[in-house]
C-alpha positions in Angstrom: -27.9 -19.2 4.2 -29.3 -18.8 0.7 -26.8 -18.0 -2.0 -28.7 -14.8 -2.8 -28.3 -13.6 0.8 -24.6 -14.3 0.7 -24.3 -12.3 -2.6 -26.2 -9.4 -1.1 -23.9 -9.4 2.0 -20.9 -9.4 -0.4 -22.4 -6.5 -2.4 -23.0 -4.5 0.8 -19.4 -5.1 2.1 -17.9 -4.3 -1.3 -19.9 -1.0 -1.3 -18.6 -0.1 2.2 -14.9 -0.8 1.3 -15.1 0.9 -2.1 -16.9 4.0 -0.9 -14.7 4.3 2.2 -11.5 4.1 0.0 -12.8 6.7 -2.5 -14.1 9.0 0.2 -10.7 8.9 2.0 -9.1 10.2 -1.2 -11.8 12.7 -2.0 -11.6 14.2 1.5 -7.8 14.1 1.6 -7.4 17.1 3.9 -9.9 15.7 6.4 -8.2 12.3 6.3 -4.8 14.0 6.8 -6.2 15.9 9.8 -7.4 12.7 11.4 -4.0 11.0 10.7 -2.2 13.9 12.4 -4.2 13.2 15.5 -2.7 9.8 15.7 0.8 11.1 15.2 1.3 10.8 11.4 2.4 13.9 9.5 3.9 14.7 6.1 5.1 11.8 4.0 4.1 9.2 6.6 0.5 10.5 6.7 0.3 10.6 2.9 1.7 7.1 2.7 -0.8 5.8 5.3 -3.7 7.6 3.6 -2.9 6.2 0.1 -2.1 2.7 1.5 -5.3 2.5 3.5 -7.4 3.9 0.6 -6.0 1.5 -1.9 -6.3 -1.4 0.5 -10.0 -0.5 1.1 -10.6 -0.3 -2.6 -8.8 -3.6 -3.3 -10.8 -5.3 -0.6 -14.0 -4.0 -2.2 -13.0 -5.3 -5.6 -11.9 -8.6 -4.2 -15.2 -8.9 -2.4 -16.9 -8.6 -5.8 -14.7 -11.0 -7.8 -13.0 -13.4 -5.4 -14.3 -14.5 -2.1 -13.2 -17.0 0.4 -12.4 -17.5 4.1 -9.0 -15.8 3.8 -10.6 -12.6 2.5 -13.2 -12.5 5.3 -10.4 -13.0 7.9 -8.3 -10.2 6.4 -11.2 -7.8 6.4 -12.1 -8.7 10.0 -8.5 -8.2 11.1 -8.4 -4.8 9.3 -11.6 -3.7 10.9 -10.4 -4.7 14.3 -7.1 -2.9 13.7 -8.9 0.3 12.6 -11.2 0.0 15.6 -8.3 -0.2 18.0 -6.5 2.7 16.5 -9.5 4.9 16.5 -10.5 3.8 20.0 -7.0 4.7 21.4 -6.3 7.9 19.4 -9.7 9.2 18.6 -11.8 8.0 21.6 -14.6 10.6 20.9 -15.8 8.3 18.1 -16.7 5.7 20.7 -19.4 7.9 22.1 -20.3 9.7 18.8 -24.1 9.9 18.5 -24.1 8.2 15.1 -22.0 5.3 16.4 -19.4 5.0 13.6 -17.3 2.5 15.6 -20.3 0.6 16.9 -21.3 -0.1 13.3 -18.3 -2.3 13.0 -20.1 -5.0 15.0 -22.7 -5.8 12.4 -20.0 -5.7 9.7 -17.9 -8.2 11.7 -21.1 -10.4 12.1 -21.5 -10.3 8.3 -17.9 -11.3 7.8 -18.3 -14.2 10.3 -21.5 -15.4 8.4 -19.6 -15.2 5.1 -16.7 -17.1 6.6 -19.0 -19.7 8.1 -20.8 -20.2 4.8 -17.8 -19.9 2.5 -18.5 -23.3 0.9 -21.9 -22.1 -0.1 -20.8 -18.8 -1.7 -21.4 -19.0 -5.5 
């Protein structure tokens, strides 16, 4: 792949992580409502919300400033973990008309391509 294509994929991934982290914090009550549906309440829910949001934001920043195979693997593992949690506790998202879970497939493909081309990434 061309270095410009790899940079563009990194920018797109960074945007997804950064916006997701910020939106989780900006829509705190909605996020807490979803967490309650997976059995997290009170302090545990707040801790999970802030931890996940900070992790998403950090992954977005790292995607912009430091990139390597380990970062792509960490992101893929987190996406898979989020997908499993949502699939088990919020299964209606599997058949949602906008396909929020299905959209993880192209993101995982992008991560695989970045991982595969890590030596080319400028």
